[in-house]
N, C-alpha and C positions, 0 to 999 in steps of 0.2 A: 505495498499499498504505498500512498506516496504523501507525500504533504499534502499538496493540492485538494486533496482528497476531502479532508474535516476542513475545510476554508470554507467557513461561511463569515458574506460580506456585510457589513456594517453600514453601508452606505446607502443613504435612502435613495429609492429614484426623487426623480426633480419634480413636480407635480406637473399637470397638466395646465399650458398658461390658459387662464378665462377665456372666451370669447369675448369680441367687438360686441357693440352695441349694433350692430348692422350686420353679424350673425347671426345674434339671436332674433334681431326683426325677420331674417331671411326666414328662420327656421319657423318660426310662426306663420307668416304669411304662406309660407310650402304645405303646413299641416291645417291652416284655415283650406288652401286650398286642397287638398285633397275630402276633406272632410268633406265640404261645400258640394264637392262630386258627388259622393256617395247621399251626400242625403239628397239632392235631387235625381239624381240616378233613382235613386227610391220612390218621389214624388212622379218624377216620370213613368215607374213600372207601373204604377198603383193603382190606379184604373184598369190596367192590362192584363193584372192580374185577378183583377177582381170577380170571383167564380157568379154571383148572384146576379148580377146583371146581364148578363153574358143571353144574344138568343140561343135558344136550340141550332143545333145546327141540323141544316138545314138537307134532305135525303139529294141525288144527283133525278134527274128527270128520266131515265130511263130505270130506275129502280120505285117508281111509284105510277110508271105504265104498263103493267102488264102485254 
């Protein structure tokens, strides 16, 4: 066993620099765009997914006339 196998560093990693105000605003804006896109998709898809108000499917003309 060599000497460097038991060595544990007591040097801490440097802290990550704090994001600037512009970066924070960019992250918030991106999150708002993604969330508003998901909400908009749900609002637009809601009427199409509503089963209660859909007209019953019509049979083709060949199926109704023997």
